[in-house]
Phi, psi and omega in degrees: 000136178257155178294137181238146179255358180295131181250006174278146183248147174271131183222006180258116180226015171052050175063028176268145184296135184220155170272131180232157181294134181293329189273315187241354178074008175299137175295133179250329178194149169285145174307327178300340185272356182290125174263311191210146172257003192251056176236154177238137176246183179301324189255009182127206187297144175228162182241131180276123180245151168294315185207166172217160177237168178057038179227153174234159185259144173272195183282141171292143179201151174276136185217128174289123178240174182304327181261020179121185178275129179236145165270115194228173169220138178296151178243135187240142172295132179283342179288318185227358172073020178281141176289128180241359181160205179217168181237129180274119172265312183210143174247143184275328181274131181308318183291348179259000186296342175297347179277342186281147170078354177254161174277064184263137184225152170251125173256118179280138192292332178290338184258357184228137172274127185261146173294000000 
């Protein structure tokens, strides 16, 4: 995923259940994109997603997480610039490699209104 400077949001999802930014209500992901609800973030529980919309990426960095050191970037809502989670670029532990190369995001539950 490349960093984007676009600040317009996509908000037409034809009545499909979606995760939205808790601050500005921009849609962040469809419920269909949910992989797992069993993740923990800085601010509490997080959801692993196949993809997200209306987000921009922060700078890549190596960060120690509960499952080891990962190369990640924070993910921000393009509507209000609030941090809503992070994106996995690389995992150091072999058991965590399934997160790499996919458009996976963690949406932290404090930052997203959940369906």
